[in-house]
ZAMARGU-4260 file (C-alpha; in steps of 0.2 Angstrom, whole numbers, plus 5000, padded with zeros to 4 digits):
<rodrens>
0) 5827/5662/5545 | 5825/5663/5525 | 5826/5647/5513 | 5823/5647/5495 | 5813/5633/5487
5) 5817/5627/5468 | 5809/5614/5458 | 5818/5611/5443 | 5803/5602/5430 | 5807/5598/5411
10) 5796/5612/5408 | 5795/5625/5420 | 5808/5629/5434 | 5799/5638/5449 | 5809/5647/5463
15) 5800/5654/5478 | 5806/5664/5494 | 5802/5658/5511 | 5804/5668/5527 | 5795/5669/5544
20) 5779/5678/5535 | 5775/5663/5522 | 5779/5667/5505 | 5789/5682/5501 | 5790/5680/5482
25) 5790/5667/5470 | 5794/5665/5450 | 5791/5652/5437 | 5804/5652/5423 | 5806/5639/5410
30) 5818/5625/5412 | 5835/5626/5401 | 5845/5613/5394 | 5858/5622/5403 | 5854/5617/5421
35) 5864/5630/5430 | 5860/5643/5417 | 5842/5641/5421 | 5843/5640/5440 | 5853/5656/5438
40) 5839/5664/5429 | 5826/5660/5440 | 5837/5664/5455 | 5838/5682/5448 | 5822/5684/5444
45) 5816/5678/5462 | 5829/5690/5472 | 5822/5705/5461 | 5804/5703/5468 | 5798/5716/5478
50) 5795/5703/5493 | 5812/5696/5491 | 5819/5710/5502 | 5824/5703/5518 | 5836/5708/5532
55) 5838/5688/5536 | 5853/5679/5528 | 5848/5665/5516 | 5852/5649/5528 | 5847/5634/5512
60) 5843/5632/5496 | 5832/5616/5492 | 5832/5610/5474 | 5819/5596/5469 | 5823/5589/5452
65) 5815/5578/5439 | 5833/5575/5430 | 5838/5559/5437 | 5819/5550/5433 | 5819/5559/5416
70) 5835/5553/5413 | 5830/5534/5413 | 5812/5537/5405 | 5821/5546/5389 | 5836/5533/5389
75) 5849/5545/5390 | 5864/5551/5400 | 5866/5533/5408 | 5882/5525/5411 | 5886/5505/5409
80) 5887/5497/5425 | 5893/5482/5434 | 5881/5468/5441 | 5886/5457/5454 | 5874/5445/5462
85) 5875/5434/5476 | 5865/5418/5476 | 5870/5405/5467 | 5862/5391/5462 | 5847/5396/5469
90) 5845/5411/5457 | 5853/5406/5441 | 5838/5405/5433 | 5834/5424/5431 | 5850/5434/5429
95) 5850/5453/5433 | 5841/5464/5419 | 5829/5448/5415 | 5813/5458/5415 | 5822/5477/5408
100) 5814/5486/5392 | 5823/5478/5375 | 5831/5496/5373 | 5838/5501/5391 | 5846/5484/5393
105) 5861/5490/5380 | 5864/5506/5388 | 5866/5499/5406 | 5870/5482/5405 | 5891/5483/5406
110) 5895/5465/5415 | 5886/5450/5425 | 5894/5439/5438 | 5883/5428/5447 | 5893/5420/5463
115) 5887/5406/5475 | 5882/5414/5493 | 5867/5423/5500 | 5854/5417/5513 | 5836/5410/5516
120) 5823/5418/5521 | 5825/5411/5538 | 5843/5419/5537 | 5851/5399/5536 | 5865/5401/5525
125) 5861/5394/5507 | 5882/5390/5502 | 5896/5398/5508 | 5900/5416/5499 | 5914/5411/5487
130) 5926/5426/5489 | 5939/5420/5475 | 5925/5423/5462 | 5920/5440/5468 | 5939/5443/5465
135) 5938/5437/5448 | 5923/5446/5444 | 5931/5463/5451 | 5947/5461/5441 | 5934/5456/5425
140) 5923/5472/5427 | 5941/5484/5432 | 5948/5478/5415 | 5934/5483/5404 | 5934/5500/5413
145) 5918/5498/5425 | 5919/5507/5440 | 5902/5508/5445 | 5893/5491/5451 | 5876/5486/5459
150) 5878/5473/5472 | 5863/5460/5476 | 5862/5444/5486 | 5846/5434/5493 | 5838/5439/5506
155) 5851/5453/5510 | 5837/5463/5520 | 5836/5450/5531 | 5856/5446/5531 | 5867/5459/5524
160) 5884/5451/5526 | 5889/5444/5511 | 5884/5462/5501 | 5896/5470/5514 | 5909/5457/5511
165) 5908/5457/5493 | 5911/5478/5494 | 5924/5475/5505 | 5932/5464/5492 | 5929/5477/5477
170) 5936/5490/5485 | 5952/5481/5487 | 5952/5476/5469 | 5946/5492/5461 | 5952/5507/5471
175) 5941/5520/5464 | 5925/5509/5462 | 5907/5516/5469 | 5896/5501/5473 | 5880/5502/5477
180) 5873/5488/5491 | 5853/5483/5486 | 5849/5481/5506 | 5853/5500/5509 | 5838/5502/5493
185) 5824/5491/5492 | 5813/5478/5501 | 5814/5460/5501 | 5810/5456/5483 | 5827/5451/5475
190) 5823/5458/5457 | 5814/5473/5461 | 5829/5477/5474 | 5841/5473/5463 | 5835/5485/5449
195) 5834/5498/5460 | 5853/5496/5465 | 5856/5494/5444 | 5848/5512/5441 | 5857/5519/5456
200) 5873/5514/5449 | 5870/5519/5431 | 5862/5538/5438 | 5877/5540/5450 | 5889/5550/5437
205) 5873/5560/5431 | 5871/5565/5449 | 5889/5571/5451 | 5887/5582/5437 | 5869/5591/5440
210) 5872/5594/5458 | 5889/5601/5455 | 5879/5612/5442 | 5867/5616/5454 | 5882/5622/5468
215) 5890/5632/5452 | 5874/5640/5450 | 5870/5645/5467 | 5891/5653/5470 | 5889/5662/5452
220) 5872/5670/5461 | 5883/5673/5473 | 5873/5664/5486 | 5883/5658/5502 | 5871/5644/5507
225) 5870/5626/5509 | 5861/5616/5494 | 5851/5602/5500 | 5840/5592/5488 | 5821/5583/5491
230) 5819/5566/5489 | 5803/5554/5487 | 5795/5555/5505 | 5793/5573/5505 | 5812/5578/5515
235) 5829/5583/5510 | 5847/5578/5511 | 5863/5588/5511 | 5868/5587/5492 | 5885/5578/5495
240) 5874/5566/5504 | 5864/5563/5487 | 5881/5559/5474 | 5878/5541/5482 | 5859/5539/5479
245) 5851/5550/5467 | 5837/5535/5464 | 5830/5544/5481 | 5828/5559/5470 | 5815/5551/5457
250) 5799/5557/5464 | 5805/5574/5473 | 5792/5583/5460 | 5775/5577/5464 | 5781/5575/5483
255) 5785/5593/5482 | 5770/5599/5477 | 5760/5587/5489 | 5770/5593/5504 | 5767/5611/5496
260) 5748/5608/5497 | 5749/5602/5515 | 5758/5619/5521 | 5750/5631/5509 | 5732/5623/5513
265) 5737/5620/5533 | 5728/5602/5528 | 5739/5588/5534 | 5726/5575/5529 | 5719/5575/5511
270) 5720/5571/5494 | 5729/5581/5481 | 5732/5585/5463 | 5746/5593/5453 | 5740/5600/5438
275) 5755/5603/5425 | 5756/5606/5408 | 5754/5588/5403 | 5747/5575/5416 | 5740/5576/5434
280) 5748/5567/5448 | 5737/5562/5461 | 5743/5555/5480 | 5736/5556/5497 | 5743/5566/5513
285) 5745/5557/5528 | 5751/5569/5542 | 5757/5581/5530 | 5768/5569/5520 | 5764/5559/5506
290) 5756/5538/5505 | 5772/5528/5502 | 5768/5514/5492 | 5768/5499/5497 | 5768/5487/5480
295) 5780/5487/5465 | 5782/5504/5456 | 5788/5504/5436 | 5802/5519/5433 | 5805/5518/5414
300) 5799/5503/5412 | 5810/5494/5427 | 5800/5485/5439 | 5806/5493/5458 | 5801/5491/5476
305) 5809/5505/5486 | 5805/5521/5494 | 5792/5530/5483 | 5775/5539/5487 | 5760/5530/5480
310) 5754/5541/5464 | 5742/5540/5450 | 5747/5550/5434 | 5732/5552/5421 | 5736/5564/5404
315) 5726/5580/5408 | 5736/5596/5408 | 5735/5613/5402 | 5742/5609/5386 | 5731/5595/5383
320) 5726/5595/5366 | 5706/5594/5363 | 5696/5585/5350 | 5687/5596/5339 | 5670/5591/5346
325) 5677/5591/5363 | 5671/5573/5369 | 5691/5569/5369 | 5706/5576/5379 | 5723/5569/5381
330) 5734/5561/5382 | 5744/5571/5366 | 5751/5588/5375 | 5759/5603/5366 | 5769/5605/5383
335) 5780/5618/5381 | 5774/5622/5364 | 5757/5628/5373 | 5764/5647/5372 | 5766/5646/5353
340) 5751/5633/5346 | 5739/5637/5360 | 5723/5645/5351 | 5722/5660/5365 | 5742/5662/5361
345) 5740/5663/5342 | 5740/5646/5337 | 5730/5633/5329 | 5728/5619/5341 | 5715/5619/5354
350) 5719/5614/5369 | 5712/5611/5389 | 5718/5629/5395 | 5708/5636/5377 | 5693/5629/5383
355) 5697/5636/5401 | 5698/5652/5394 | 5683/5650/5384 | 5673/5646/5396 | 5678/5660/5409
360) 5690/5648/5421 | 5705/5659/5420 | 5712/5674/5412 | 5726/5672/5400 | 5731/5676/5383
365) 5717/5682/5370 | 5702/5677/5374 | 5695/5683/5361 | 5703/5669/5348 | 5692/5655/5357
370) 5675/5665/5356 | 5670/5656/5343 | 5669/5638/5354 | 5650/5633/5354 | 5642/5631/5372
375) 5642/5614/5368 | 5658/5609/5363 | 5663/5620/5381 | 5651/5610/5391 | 5656/5594/5383
380) 5674/5597/5386 | 5672/5602/5405 | 5661/5585/5408 | 5676/5575/5399 | 5690/5584/5411
385) 5677/5582/5426 | 5674/5565/5423 | 5694/5561/5421 | 5697/5568/5437 | 5682/5559/5446
390) 5687/5544/5439 | 5707/5547/5446 | 5702/5551/5462 | 5692/5536/5465 | 5706/5526/5458
395) 5716/5534/5472 | 5707/5532/5487 | 5710/5520/5499 | 5695/5521/5509 | 5673/5525/5505
400) 5666/5541/5504 | 5670/5558/5500 | 5687/5566/5501 | 5693/5585/5504 | 5705/5589/5486
405) 5718/5603/5490 | 5723/5607/5469 | 5737/5614/5464 | 5750/5615/5450 | 5750/5629/5434
410) 5735/5620/5428 | 5723/5619/5444 | 5711/5631/5435 | 5705/5614/5425 | 5699/5608/5441
415) 5680/5612/5442 | 5671/5617/5459 | 5663/5601/5460 | 5667/5583/5457 | 5659/5570/5461
420) 5668/5560/5476 | 5673/5575/5482 | 5666/5584/5498 | 5676/5600/5498 | 5689/5607/5483
425) 5702/5617/5492 | 5710/5631/5480 | 5727/5640/5488 | 5739/5655/5483 | 5752/5650/5476
430) 5748/5635/5470 | 5757/5636/5454 | 5772/5636/5463 | 5768/5624/5475 | 5782/5612/5471
435) 5793/5624/5474 | 5787/5630/5492 | 5788/5610/5497 | 5804/5610/5493 | 5807/5626/5504
440) 5799/5618/5521 | 5806/5603/5518 | 5814/5593/5533 | 5826/5580/5538 | 5823/5564/5539
445) 5826/5546/5547 | 5820/5530/5541 | 5822/5511/5547 | 5815/5495/5535 | 5820/5481/5544
450) 5816/5463/5550 | 5819/5459/5565 | 5819/5441/5576 | 5821/5433/5591 | 5816/5449/5600
455) 5799/5456/5606 | 5790/5467/5595 | 5790/5482/5609 | 5811/5481/5609 | 5809/5480/5588
460) 5800/5494/5585 | 5810/5506/5602 | 5826/5498/5592 | 5820/5504/5575 | 5813/5522/5582
465) 5832/5525/5591 | 5838/5519/5573 | 5829/5531/5562 | 5832/5546/5576 | 5851/5543/5575
470) 5851/5542/5557 | 5840/5560/5555 | 5851/5567/5568 | 5868/5562/5559 | 5860/5568/5543
475) 5858/5586/5551 | 5840/5585/5560 | 5838/5595/5578 | 5836/5581/5591 | 5824/5592/5598
480) 5813/5592/5584 | 5811/5575/5580 | 5793/5569/5577 | 5789/5551/5574 | 5776/5551/5558
485) 5777/5532/5554 | 5776/5518/5562 | 5772/5501/5555 | 5776/5481/5560 | 5770/5467/5552
490) 5774/5448/5558 | 5780/5438/5547 | 5775/5421/5551 | 5785/5411/5538 | 5799/5415/5547
495) 5805/5407/5564 | 5809/5415/5581 | 5796/5429/5581 | 5800/5437/5567 | 5793/5456/5559
500) 5796/5469/5548 | 5797/5484/5555 | 5796/5501/5546 | 5798/5519/5555 | 5800/5537/5549
505) 5804/5553/5560 | 5807/5570/5552 | 5815/5585/5561 | 5820/5602/5557 | 5837/5607/5550
510) 5850/5608/5563 | 5867/5615/5561 | 5869/5614/5540 | 5885/5611/5535 | 5897/5624/5528
515) 5892/5635/5514 | 5895/5625/5498
</rodrens>
């Protein structure tokens, strides 16, 4: 069995070939504006590597990308969407887009419609669903050319009937509509859940273009294997299943690195730092997967609450600009310009990589160009890096005591051998392409996060587990390989009927991949 893992970042595109013996070949290339062209280049160079020779057919290609989250952050390639809120009169004071950044709203807001309906926290109906108002809203949005619509209803994760009925009516009135239902993505908080649905709807056209470009790149490279995309929880979904839910790929880059760190180090529980060109991302592995965030997460200034890893990013990377006296580092970074403007590459700007080369931590470029750096400057700069890392580690910890830290990423050489609060620093082979390794080894998951009422705790958990397993198998996981990686249940004392929120996640190996794309 052989798999190719690819991570398409803002600066670099990394690719690895993994077989039964582990990592057989790996390459790092520059990301290009033409996504398909950049992937083709990476694949061509990968398959030219000596270790890429294999008698095994490539049975899957896994791609992770920051393309979707970058589109939100950079305010590009977003389409206008319709927002349908079901909850009047209860939610009239804060309409959709109320808490969005001013520069993002004009790009995404097509029309906003608010209608009567929704449920209370205990499942009781607020008022009857106004189906006629939904039909009028659908016709208005159709007339305006809106084909991507987000639907949110008050407490829909508890009772989803109104959102499902709205989807049916919208499909009748707008035959080519694409509807995102908030209860399938987010959690209890109405605004955060609605925001996720709106972001998802605005990204769907870009998702189709991007995934089609990935497919074209595979075809042009002569690789007849199914395509999977990595998701926020460190697992994968078949490309066809991502067209509708691109938000599930928002944090696939950092989670790929964490999964790759777990695989390369053989450690299931540890802290991971992924040092790139501009930032260092910190996260925690639990049972080999990133710990999930339970608090709201901002994406491009938009507050959301859905399936995202708990991450912390700081402005320290290989391209981080160092002050003349070495006391300040970042957050400004040379980024992809490091190879032209960094001192060891003939430029005039002092970067963190220049400091590492001068200190003998890594061999890159022309070390004679930084031979003039004083020992005092090098000491101050390295001490500042260590302090930045130590502070971030302390902020990422969930319990007292020193931690084990796995250092990956192209800038992992910036991590010193001793850091306060760390009892062991683990360095792994192929650390620079850990993100692509994480993509290549990813499994298929099934997750259920819902509220149960009127049943016992054991029954609620068993039901959720069955639902999660069925979902994983339907998505292509082999039943015999399924493992439960997370079970969480929280009693909800404010809801009658022995209510509890149950969240379970199972993972399994790919069984019978869909026909080659």
